[in-house]
C-alpha positions in Angstrom: 57.0 54.5 24.7 60.4 55.7 25.5 62.9 53.2 26.2 65.4 55.4 28.0 65.7 54.5 31.5 67.8 56.4 34.4 71.0 54.3 35.7 69.9 51.6 37.7 66.5 51.5 36.7 65.1 48.2 34.6 64.5 48.9 30.9 60.7 49.1 30.3 59.3 46.0 28.3 56.0 46.4 26.4 53.7 43.2 25.9 55.7 42.2 22.6 58.8 42.3 24.3 57.5 39.8 27.0 56.0 37.3 24.9 59.2 37.4 22.7 61.3 36.4 25.9 58.9 33.9 27.1 58.4 32.4 23.7 62.2 32.1 22.9 62.8 30.2 26.5 63.0 26.4 25.2 60.5 26.8 22.3 62.7 28.6 19.4 61.8 27.2 16.5 64.0 24.8 14.5 63.3 25.7 10.9 65.2 27.3 8.1 63.6 31.1 9.0 63.1 30.7 12.7 62.9 34.7 13.1 59.9 34.6 10.6 58.1 32.0 12.4 58.4 33.7 15.8 57.1 36.9 14.0 54.0 35.2 12.6 53.3 33.7 16.3 53.4 37.5 17.5 51.8 39.2 14.9 54.7 41.4 13.9 57.3 41.3 10.9 60.6 39.3 11.0 62.8 42.5 11.2 60.9 43.7 14.2 61.8 40.4 16.1 65.4 40.9 15.0 65.5 44.4 16.2 63.7 43.7 19.5 66.0 40.7 20.4 69.1 43.1 19.6 67.7 45.8 21.8 67.0 43.3 24.7 70.7 42.2 24.4 72.0 45.4 24.2 70.1 46.8 27.3 71.1 43.8 29.1 67.6 42.6 29.6 68.8 39.5 28.1 72.7 38.7 28.7 72.9 35.9 26.0 70.9 34.6 23.2 71.7 31.0 21.7 71.7 27.3 21.9 72.8 25.3 24.9 75.2 22.8 24.1 76.2 19.6 26.0 80.0 20.6 25.5 81.7 17.4 26.8 79.9 15.6 23.5 82.0 17.8 21.1 85.0 17.4 23.1 85.0 20.5 25.2 84.5 21.2 29.0 82.9 23.1 31.6 84.0 23.7 35.4 82.7 26.1 38.0 85.5 28.2 39.4 86.1 30.6 42.4 88.4 33.3 43.4 89.0 34.9 47.0 89.1 38.4 45.9 90.1 41.1 48.1 87.0 43.7 48.3 89.5 46.7 47.1 90.5 44.6 44.1 87.3 43.3 43.3 86.3 45.6 40.2 89.8 45.3 38.6 89.8 41.4 39.0 86.4 41.1 37.7 87.4 43.4 34.6 90.2 41.2 33.8 88.4 37.6 34.7 85.8 38.7 32.3 88.1 39.7 29.5 89.0 35.9 29.0 86.8 34.5 26.3 86.4 31.3 28.1 84.5 33.1 31.2 80.7 33.2 31.5 78.5 33.6 34.3 80.7 35.7 36.5 79.0 36.6 39.8 79.6 37.8 43.5 78.9 35.7 46.4 78.6 36.3 49.9 81.4 33.7 50.8 85.0 33.8 51.5 85.2 32.6 47.9 83.5 35.7 46.5 83.8 35.4 43.0 82.3 32.5 41.1 82.1 31.8 37.2 82.1 29.1 34.7 84.9 28.2 32.7 84.2 26.8 28.9 86.8 25.4 27.0 87.3 23.3 23.7 89.1 20.5 25.4 89.3 19.3 29.1 92.9 20.2 29.2 91.9 23.9 28.4 90.4 24.2 32.1 93.7 23.9 33.9 95.2 25.9 31.1 92.8 28.9 31.4 92.7 29.0 35.0 96.8 29.2 35.3 96.3 32.0 32.6 93.8 33.7 34.9 96.0 33.3 38.2 99.0 35.0 36.0 96.5 38.0 34.8 95.2 38.7 38.4 97.7 37.3 40.9 95.4 35.4 42.7 94.7 31.6 43.0 91.9 30.1 41.1 89.9 27.3 42.6 88.3 24.6 40.2 85.2 22.6 41.2 84.7 20.2 38.4 81.1 18.7 37.7 80.7 15.1 39.6 77.2 14.7 38.3 74.8 16.1 35.7 71.4 17.4 36.3 69.1 19.1 33.8 67.1 21.6 35.5 65.1 23.6 32.8 64.6 27.0 34.3 62.0 29.5 32.4 61.3 32.8 33.8 58.2 34.4 32.9 58.9 38.0 31.6 
């Protein structure tokens, strides 16, 4: 089956891709050779698991693969941030904001503050410092919305 798709079309996923995605949402084995363990469960070899995972990342079916940390427990910080971006500048500002390694989950909203993203820094002081660097780069104010209370929402999406 060809995996090539026209621009704007979602990549084609076979049943093994779907099973891999579903398996890796909260059930990744914490063992010495986790990809080999996943391979046994899927009935394929370890190299195929790694290749499939890389292809899913390359095709942007998956945007991230890795552990979720409670960053505050290791001295870091997360903060929700927003910017009011003029429509004519949206693409430029998006590219500049996304160039910062501290930026994650950048998305457009139908709101006066139309760009929202998460800042993740090694220290709590890094949040304000990164916001100032972004402001200097884009020429617009960054509004910070620090976490007041933590909630755990385990969201798994069936592929």
